[in-house]
Structure formats: structure tokens, C-alpha cells
N, C-alpha and C positions, 0 to 999 in steps of 0.2 A: 051619962053615956050609958047605952044599954045595947048589948049585942045579943042576939037570939039565935041560936043554932037549932036546925031542926032538920029532918029527913032521915034520922036513923031508923033502924028497925031489924027486922031478921032476914038475912039473905042467904042464899045456898052458896056453897063454895063455887067458885067459877063465875058467880054473878057480878052485877055492876049495881052501883047505888050512887046517887048524888045528894050531897049534903049542902044546904043552904044556911047563910048566916046573914040576917038582917040586922043593920045598924042604925042606930038613932042617937042624936044628941052630939054629934061630932061632924067636923068637916070632912066627909068620908074620903074625898080624893087627896087629902093631904096624908092619909095613913097607909103604910104597909098593912095588909092584912096577911096574917098567918094562921096555919092549921096545925094543931098539935092532937096528940091522943094520949091516953093512959089506959094501958092495959092492966089487969089485975097482978099485982106482984112487980110491976116494972115501973121505970122512971118515965116520966113524961117524956115523949118523942116527938121531935120537930118534923112535919111533913112537907113543909114548904111555905113559900110566902109570894105575894104578888105586889108590884109596886102600885102607888097611888092612881097612877094613869092606866094601869093595866099592861104596859108594855113589857114589863120584865117580870120573870118568874125565876124562882131559885128552889131547888128541891134536893135533898139530900140523895145519895147515891141507892139507898135502901128502898126508894119508892120511885125514882125517876123511870119514867114509861109506864107506870101503873096508875099514879095519881096525877090528876091534873087540876090546877087552880085556875079559876076566872073570875070576872067580877063584872058587874053591870053599876056603874056609878049613879046613873040615873035612877036606879032603884035602891041605891045604898044597900047593895047584896053582894056577897062573895059567895063562890061555890067551890065545893070540892068534888070532883068527879072520881070516882074509885072503880076500877075494873079488875077483873080476875081476881076476885077477892079469894082469901086463904083463911083458914081457921085462925091462924095468928094476926089477923086483920081485927078480930074481936076487941073492941076497946070503946072507951068513952071518947068522942072525938070534940075538940073544942076549936073555936075560932078567936082570934085575938087580934088587936089591933096596935100598931106601932108607929108613932109619928114621923114621918118623913124618911127616915132612912131604914136600910135592910138589917135585919139581924137574925140568925137562927137560934138566940138564946132567948128562952121563956123568960128570963128575969128582966129583959128589956122591953117587954110588951106592956103598953100601958092599961089597956082594957081587955076583958075577958068575957065570954059568953058562958051560958051555964052548962053546956056539953049535951052532947046528944049521942045515944048509946047505939052502937052497932054491932050485932051479933052475927057471926057467920058459923052457919051450921054445915055439917057434912051430908 
């Protein structure tokens, strides 16, 4: 199984960015796909997840309305759309896959991508 996250980079505060995560080696539609991030000196933070069929999404209150997760099962790809980015959104962003059921806990995800770095500048 391989998850490859990409699309990170340098963006100005207030801007938008879309991250992608391409999956291979798994029955993609059987997996909830989650996004997490790790900022320097902080614990890994759950950003949201999307069900295997794409019909359900869950977000923590901290990013609701700012981040949107979607997926294209035909392309084995999940997306994280981020808008109104702030300096504190600077982090390494990870995608992860969890079989069948939803969870916000990183410990319950089966597979992880390598991370893509997002830097928000003033």
C-alpha cells in the first residue's frame, strides 16, 4: 500500500491551496481517508475524514468551514481544500487510510502518506 501526498508549498496568508493524496495497493473505496497535520512543537492534529463512498465527511470544529475534503474513487485520490490560510496553518500535512469505519484518532489509521509541507507566509 502506498499513499502519496502532494501539492504543498509556500502560500500567502489568506490564500488557498489544494492538497492531493494518491493511493495504490488497496481497495480505495473500502477506506475512510483522513487528513492530519503536524506543526513544529505541536501534536498531530486531525483535520477531517471522508467515507469510502464520499458521502460523509467529518471535521473538527477548529477547521470546519475552512477545510474541505473530497475524493475521486475513479482516480484513487483524496483532496484537502484549504482556504483563508493563516500563519498557524503552517505544518506538514499527511493523508491516512482507515478501513471501513470513521475515527478521528491517528492511532486507528492503517496506512499513512509521507507528508507534504505547507508554509503560510505573511
